[in-house]
C-alpha positions in Angstrom: 15.1 16.2 -7.3 14.1 16.8 -3.7 14.6 13.9 -1.2 11.5 12.0 -0.5 11.0 10.2 2.8 8.5 7.6 4.0 7.2 7.2 7.5 6.8 3.9 9.3 10.2 2.4 8.6 9.7 0.2 11.6 7.6 -2.1 9.5 10.7 -3.1 7.4 11.0 -6.9 7.4 13.4 -9.4 5.9 11.0 -12.4 6.3 9.6 -11.9 2.7 10.3 -9.8 -0.3 9.3 -9.6 -3.9 12.4 -7.7 -5.0 15.4 -6.7 -3.0 15.9 -7.9 0.6 13.1 -6.2 2.5 9.4 -5.5 2.5 6.9 -3.8 4.9 5.3 -6.3 7.3 1.9 -5.1 8.5 0.2 -6.8 11.4 -2.1 -5.9 14.3 0.8 -4.4 16.2 1.9 -2.3 13.2 -1.1 -1.8 10.9 0.3 1.3 9.0 3.1 0.9 6.5 5.0 3.2 4.2 3.5 6.6 4.3 4.0 9.5 2.0 2.7 13.1 2.5 2.5 15.9 -0.1 1.3 19.5 0.5 1.5 20.8 -3.1 -1.1 19.0 -5.2 -3.6 20.8 -7.4 -6.9 20.1 -9.0 -6.5 17.9 -12.1 -3.2 16.3 -11.0 -3.0 12.6 -11.6 -1.6 10.2 -9.0 -0.9 6.5 -9.7 -0.1 4.3 -6.7 0.7 0.6 -6.7 2.1 -2.0 -4.3 2.5 -5.7 -4.3 1.0 -7.6 -1.4 1.8 -11.1 -0.1 -1.2 -12.2 2.1 -4.9 -11.7 1.9 -5.5 -8.4 3.7 -4.6 -4.8 3.6 -4.2 -2.3 0.8 -3.5 1.3 -0.3 -5.1 4.3 1.2 -5.3 7.8 -0.4 -6.7 10.6 1.6 -7.0 14.4 1.5 -6.8 16.9 4.3 -6.9 14.2 7.0 -9.9 12.5 5.4 -12.0 15.7 5.4 -11.8 16.2 1.6 -11.6 12.6 0.4 -10.7 9.1 1.5 -10.2 6.3 -1.0 -8.8 2.8 -0.4 -8.3 -0.3 -2.4 -7.4 -3.8 -1.2 -8.5 -5.7 -4.4 -5.7 -7.0 -6.5 -5.7 -6.7 -10.3 -2.9 -9.1 -10.9 -1.1 -12.0 -9.2 2.4 -13.0 -10.1 3.8 -16.6 -10.2 5.1 -16.4 -6.6 1.7 -15.3 -5.2 2.3 -11.6 -4.8 -0.8 -9.5 -5.6 -0.6 -6.1 -7.2 -2.9 -3.4 -5.8 -3.4 -0.2 -7.7 -5.1 3.2 -7.2 -5.4 5.8 -10.0 -6.8 9.1 -8.9 -7.4 12.5 -10.5 -7.7 15.2 -7.9 -11.0 17.0 -8.0 -9.9 19.4 -5.3 -7.2 22.0 -5.1 -5.0 20.6 -2.3 -2.3 23.3 -2.4 -1.2 23.8 1.2 -3.4 20.8 2.4 -2.1 17.3 3.1 -2.4 14.4 0.7 -1.6 11.1 2.5 -0.8 7.9 0.7 -0.1 4.9 2.8 -0.3 1.1 3.3 -2.8 -0.1 5.8 -3.8 -3.5 7.2 -6.7 -3.4 9.7 -7.0 -7.2 9.8 -5.6 -9.7 12.3 -3.7 -11.5 9.5 -0.1 -10.4 8.6 0.5 -9.1 5.2 3.8 -8.0 3.5 4.0 -5.2 0.9 6.8 -4.5 -1.5 7.6 -2.4 -4.6 5.5 0.5 -3.4 5.4 3.0 -6.2 3.9 6.5 -6.5 3.8 8.4 -9.8 2.7 12.0 -9.7 1.7 13.8 -12.9 1.1 17.5 -12.3 -1.5 19.3 -14.5 0.4 21.8 -16.6 
């Protein structure tokens, strides 16, 4: 498996975490969190993204070709655990051939409130 790296490591915080020791803290000074880019997605591929949020603002963004082909975001939780962490999910089937174009998946908080994100997960299912 090729190594995968995420951008915006400067948002790592030990003030709160859902699992492990760290989470991503997003605030007005650092509104963008963990960011993943892919340049080899094809029409019909399925991408599942989820993250757990502590706080009331911010969510997941999924964009194609620097927002020119598509832009989709979700900040509405579908589940809250017993500690108050809220799960946010995006399920997306690509309706564009993005081979050679950028797919961006990232956490974003454009609010003045601070939010923490943990357990960021991306599942990619390539169309065979």
